[in-house]
DOVEXNU-735725 format. One line per field, with one value per residue: residue in three letters; residue number from 1; z, x, y of N, C-alpha, C, O in turn. Coordinates in steps of 0.001 Angstrom, whole numbers, plus 500000, padded with zeros to 6 digits. Each point is the difference from the previous one (the first is absolute). Example, Ala and Ser with C-alpha at 12.3 -4.5 7.8 and 13.67 -1.06 7.14 Angstrom:
! DOVEXNU-735725
r <- c(ala_ser)
k <- c(1_2)
nw <- c(507800_498615)
nu <- c(513190_498614)
nv <- c(494310_501069)
caw <- c(500000_500060)
cau <- c(499110_500820)
cav <- c(501190_501190)
cw <- c(500000_500730)
cu <- c(500900_499230)
cv <- c(501200_501090)
ow <- c(500665_500169)
ou <- c(501036_500509)
ov <- c(499981_501108)
This chain:
! DOVEXNU-735725
r <- c(unk_unk_unk_unk_unk_unk_unk_unk_unk_unk_unk_unk_unk_unk_unk_unk_unk_unk_unk_unk_unk_unk_unk_unk_unk_unk_unk_unk_unk_unk_unk_unk_unk_unk_unk_unk_unk_unk_unk_unk_unk_unk_unk_unk_unk_unk_unk_unk_unk_unk_unk_unk_unk_unk_unk_unk_unk_unk_unk_unk_unk_unk_unk_unk_unk_unk_unk_unk_unk_unk_unk_unk_unk_unk_unk_unk_unk_unk_unk_unk_unk_unk_unk_unk_unk_unk_unk_unk_unk_unk_unk_unk_unk_unk_unk_unk_unk_unk_unk_unk_unk_unk_unk_unk_unk_unk_unk_unk_unk_unk_unk_unk_unk_unk_unk_unk_unk_unk_unk_unk_unk_unk_unk_unk_unk_unk_unk_unk_unk_unk_unk_unk_unk_unk_unk)
k <- c(1_2_3_4_5_6_7_8_9_10_11_12_13_14_15_16_17_18_19_20_21_22_23_24_25_26_27_28_29_30_31_32_33_34_35_36_37_38_39_40_41_42_43_44_45_46_47_48_49_50_51_52_53_54_55_56_57_58_59_60_61_62_63_64_65_66_67_68_69_70_71_72_73_74_75_76_77_78_79_80_81_82_83_84_85_86_87_88_89_90_91_92_93_94_95_96_97_98_99_100_101_102_103_104_105_106_107_108_109_110_111_112_113_114_115_116_117_118_119_120_121_122_123_124_125_126_127_128_129_130_131_132_133_134_135)
nw <- c(637977_497804_501289_500644_497886_501639_498019_500292_498895_499524_499736_498135_500292_498808_501129_501369_499007_499389_501614_500397_498546_500319_501524_499332_498893_501495_500198_499402_501712_500026_500896_501905_499811_499518_501658_501269_499156_500292_501988_500359_499144_501202_501706_499522_499705_501923_500790_499068_500730_501884_499736_501518_499050_502107_498142_499887_499461_498569_499199_499162_499936_498511_499566_498564_500510_498709_501022_498215_501209_498805_498934_498033_498202_499110_498666_497888_498586_499099_498223_497987_499373_499748_499549_497783_498635_500019_498605_499159_498966_499715_498727_499826_499444_499132_498048_500051_500813_500538_501504_500229_501456_499789_501106_500538_500262_500239_499955_501029_501502_501957_501477_501150_501774_501938_501383_501349_501859_501844_501221_501255_501499_498848_501123_500956_500245_501424_500783_499992_500458_501368_500317_501258_501193_500892_499978)
nu <- c(034396_499529_498154_501852_499252_499711_501056_498432_501884_497872_502094_498847_500552_498525_498126_500033_499814_497936_498840_500479_499004_497871_499714_500458_498384_498567_501097_498390_499494_497962_500027_501176_502247_500995_500397_501808_502001_500624_500894_502142_501568_500491_501423_502193_501042_500684_501964_501784_500623_501210_502107_499634_501097_500686_499917_501660_500662_500335_500028_500275_500823_498730_501514_498260_502102_500936_499936_499018_498250_501349_501642_499383_500165_502045_500827_499268_500967_501935_499697_499764_502102_499156_497896_500212_499548_501470_500322_501100_500214_500836_499357_501778_498146_498259_501054_500086_501943_497872_501345_498253_501102_498391_500608_499807_498150_499753_498036_499979_498334_500667_500977_498635_499055_501170_500158_498238_499878_501136_499010_498512_501599_499113_500550_498035_502214_500471_498971_502235_498194_500528_499397_499127_500408_498805_501558)
nv <- c(040753_500000_499910_498915_499877_498525_499704_498453_499492_499533_499182_500462_497855_498790_499476_498235_498008_499359_498949_497852_498617_499308_498355_497907_498894_499139_498046_498567_501332_500978_497946_499855_499987_498048_498575_500462_499405_497870_499529_500535_498630_498174_500297_500035_498027_499098_500739_499016_497964_500024_500707_498404_498321_500355_501266_498501_502063_498275_502087_497942_502091_498919_501620_499884_500611_498442_498043_500975_499321_498671_501096_500874_498677_499734_501600_500032_498531_500691_501310_499033_499604_502067_499340_499969_501728_498293_498258_501775_498026_502055_498263_501346_498859_501094_499670_497752_499240_499489_500950_498637_501287_498432_501858_497828_501299_497775_501095_498001_499995_500854_498619_498628_501036_500234_498245_499717_501248_499446_498399_501103_500445_501712_501833_499473_500366_501653_498154_500148_498701_501680_497874_501665_498166_501677_498361)
caw <- c(498996_500154_500436_498926_500205_499216_499529_499061_498708_499320_498550_499273_499964_498748_500115_500911_499246_499099_500848_500429_498846_499862_501116_499703_498860_500450_501007_501369_500905_500591_499541_500722_499333_498715_500258_500450_498817_499198_500715_499850_498617_499898_500697_499140_498863_500506_500207_498656_499516_500850_499528_501055_500852_499612_499445_499606_498867_498862_498666_499042_498697_498863_498974_498967_500339_498784_499396_500724_501150_501069_501243_500606_500477_501184_501080_500398_500779_501302_500805_500328_501017_500961_501315_499937_499512_500901_499137_498773_499430_498542_499386_498536_499644_498751_499375_499819_501034_501400_501036_501182_501140_500855_501320_500528_501234_500049_499841_498785_498977_499425_499178_498785_499164_499371_499004_498885_499228_499353_498983_498875_499196_498687_499780_501139_499597_501153_501285_500855_501433_501006_501206_501265_501074_501299_500729)
cau <- c(499889_498819_500222_499938_499228_500566_499072_500669_499342_500327_500003_500696_501448_500387_499586_500948_501257_499808_499931_501368_500697_499444_500534_501394_500030_499511_500901_499483_500926_499359_498643_499079_500019_499308_498583_499448_499868_498897_498744_499740_499563_498647_499106_499876_499154_498635_499499_499745_498777_498889_499613_499684_501173_500954_501238_501038_500730_500293_499533_501002_499411_500856_499145_500589_499558_499801_498732_498801_500297_500182_500514_498937_498946_500513_500029_498614_499560_500660_499287_498690_500224_500917_499826_500694_501377_500936_500928_500346_501307_499922_501317_500014_500738_500684_499396_498559_499331_500155_499804_499529_499691_499036_499952_498659_499516_498559_499221_500332_498981_500290_501202_499550_499339_501051_500689_499077_499910_501277_500228_499129_500504_500434_501433_500646_500381_499964_499630_500193_500067_500708_499256_500293_499112_500619_499104)
cav <- c(498961_499169_498630_499022_498778_498902_498983_499095_499856_498749_500160_498936_500250_500675_501401_500639_500163_501141_501185_500292_500591_501344_500793_500315_500928_501304_500546_499936_499320_498822_499688_500885_501308_499868_499782_501293_500853_499478_500282_501437_500211_499453_500933_501185_499642_499866_501366_500512_499354_500412_501319_500967_500168_501030_499451_500936_499468_500850_499639_500417_500323_500335_500582_500854_501354_500798_499630_500418_500849_499017_500579_500808_499101_499304_500988_500257_498840_500036_501002_499427_498973_500619_499381_498720_500126_500665_500725_499298_500309_499970_499820_499955_498786_500356_501180_499884_499223_500380_498993_500701_499150_500690_499378_500176_499380_500115_498774_499266_500266_501326_499820_499314_501018_500802_499180_499807_501240_500328_498967_500294_501112_499534_499808_499342_498637_499116_500606_498824_500302_499206_500349_499359_500397_499830_499074)
cw <- c(500318_500390_498815_500405_499098_499598_499020_498742_499393_498503_499352_499855_498735_500023_500922_499310_499061_500782_500461_498862_499803_501071_499707_498861_500406_501087_501410_500853_500531_499350_500668_499352_498695_500203_500486_498806_499133_500654_499884_498597_499822_500658_499160_498811_500434_500242_498660_499472_500767_499588_501068_500932_499482_499550_499662_498755_498947_498773_499044_498644_498970_498909_499038_500255_498776_499364_500911_501138_501237_501321_500705_500562_501264_501192_500501_500838_501388_500904_500426_501102_501063_501410_500140_499776_500953_499194_498711_499526_498501_499428_498489_499589_498715_499385_499940_501178_501407_500894_501231_501079_500959_501315_500620_501361_500011_499851_498652_498889_499309_499109_498686_499048_499249_498884_498770_499127_499269_498904_498744_499131_498755_499911_501185_499620_501151_501247_501036_501472_500755_501317_501217_501008_501299_500825_501382)
cu <- c(498799_500388_499841_499156_500601_498886_500749_499155_500466_499853_500566_501477_500417_499616_500955_501343_499911_499948_501396_500828_499531_500561_501431_500108_499589_500859_499453_500966_499416_498645_498991_499944_499218_498499_499325_499746_498823_498647_499649_499486_498556_498989_499795_499093_498537_499370_499646_498675_498768_499473_499762_501179_500874_501280_500942_500665_500294_499268_501036_499338_501094_499072_500813_499511_499830_498643_498854_500393_500213_500415_498922_498889_500426_500026_498585_499456_500618_499339_498629_500101_500982_499886_500833_501507_500847_500980_500200_501372_499917_501408_499838_500877_500801_499246_498478_499252_500324_499673_499566_499651_499133_499893_498640_499816_498493_499316_500340_499000_500254_501243_499624_499297_501038_500677_499115_499940_501294_500322_499182_500469_500694_501474_500750_500243_499898_499628_500019_500115_500910_499364_500529_498978_500756_499051_499628)
cv <- c(499110_498580_499047_498803_498929_499050_499106_499882_498689_500208_498746_500376_500742_501474_500757_500226_501202_501306_500403_500621_501440_500934_500435_501016_501408_500631_500033_499186_498690_499754_500933_501381_499957_499856_501278_500919_499556_500284_501479_500311_499518_500944_501262_499721_499865_501369_500642_499445_500474_501373_501039_500268_501148_499320_501144_499443_501037_499475_500566_500179_500202_500523_500852_501416_500900_499757_500431_500954_499139_500625_500811_499118_499261_500948_500293_498843_499997_501037_499472_498940_500493_499436_498729_500157_500828_500846_499215_500475_499775_499939_499972_498820_500202_501175_499944_499383_500505_498810_500777_498988_500808_499233_500303_499340_500197_498658_499361_500297_501340_499930_499325_500964_500822_499206_499782_501246_500321_498972_500259_501150_499455_499630_499408_498539_499006_500767_498888_500372_499040_500405_499263_500500_499795_499133_500491)
ow <- c(501153_499551_499219_501157_498862_500760_499473_500022_499985_499523_500624_499804_500053_499476_499716_500197_499912_499553_499996_500238_499772_499715_500198_500067_499454_500341_500857_499525_500200_499322_499365_499828_499706_499288_499598_499920_499515_499314_499782_499841_499359_499454_499889_499661_499257_499723_499905_499448_499413_499960_499710_500826_498803_500689_499919_499757_500242_499894_500015_499489_500293_499768_500286_499862_500126_499259_501198_499878_501062_501035_501220_501079_500924_501108_501207_501004_500982_501207_501123_500734_500541_500781_501107_500552_500367_500332_499881_500300_499539_500370_499479_500098_499902_500681_499952_500087_500299_499642_500386_499739_500481_500004_499994_500418_499892_499962_498987_498838_498795_498942_498935_498783_498796_498899_498869_498772_498833_498982_498906_498939_500048_499421_500026_499735_499782_500136_500413_500383_499650_500376_499899_499832_500099_500339_500717)
ou <- c(499748_501019_499057_500015_500376_499063_501044_498785_501194_498964_500775_500326_500866_500731_500365_500627_500943_500526_500333_500802_500809_500358_500355_500806_500514_499827_500546_500620_500719_499452_499041_498918_499218_499212_498875_498957_499234_499036_498837_499054_499192_498922_498877_499144_499093_498817_499010_499182_498933_498788_500079_499943_500023_500546_499591_499953_499962_499698_500283_499348_501038_498923_501131_498810_499483_499494_500002_500998_499446_499390_499859_499476_499205_499619_499781_499325_499333_499881_499562_499039_500787_500947_500229_500807_499650_500243_499563_500436_499573_500865_499093_501225_501146_499192_499345_498777_501113_499245_500661_499342_500408_499669_499548_500777_499512_500647_500143_500388_499785_500036_500490_500160_499875_500195_500484_500033_499978_500598_500378_499429_500690_500330_501230_499062_499736_500333_498958_500891_500110_500033_500613_499405_500864_498894_499260)
ov <- c(499650_499476_500134_499580_500278_499758_500384_500192_499700_500465_499275_501171_500873_500841_501141_501040_500787_501019_501185_500903_500900_501143_501162_500928_500976_501170_500696_499048_499021_500869_500441_500562_500904_500624_500298_500647_500833_500338_500341_500771_500674_500236_500491_500817_500376_500198_500726_500735_500178_500214_501194_500911_500286_499139_501159_498794_501207_498811_501198_499088_500593_499451_500391_500282_501110_500842_499716_500710_500285_499733_499911_500275_499830_499622_500102_500226_499672_499788_500246_499769_499224_500084_499513_499252_501122_501160_498855_501112_498941_500793_499352_500066_499560_500633_501041_500113_500433_499096_500965_498993_501057_498814_501145_499142_501125_498954_500684_500122_500129_500627_500375_499902_500223_500515_500048_499908_500391_500350_499581_500251_498982_498964_500011_499249_498817_501177_499492_500758_498825_501172_498937_501065_499128_500420_499326)
């Protein structure tokens, strides 16, 4: 287990009260647990912005598979970004719509390229990334 470091933080009382409510709503056991989670999220977002850091995550796609050649175009893009994509899961949401979750690992800049290309496809309704980085 990694050695813990302690530090103090000064906040306005009203901000701390709001933070405590947020902590309770999220189910964190302590302020320290909540703060660790927020710091990790901030670091992941910074890696995303930097573009050169290795990140992990998923891109969730929703699209109409009856319109145009969406499924084929998405599959072709996944092959073009094979250095990035670990796997994908395809779900038939209803008669006309598909949901696909693409799991990736790679440089943030490369993930952004994939998202830009897949978002540009005619029948893709959404391409939402969830990212994390290992500090």
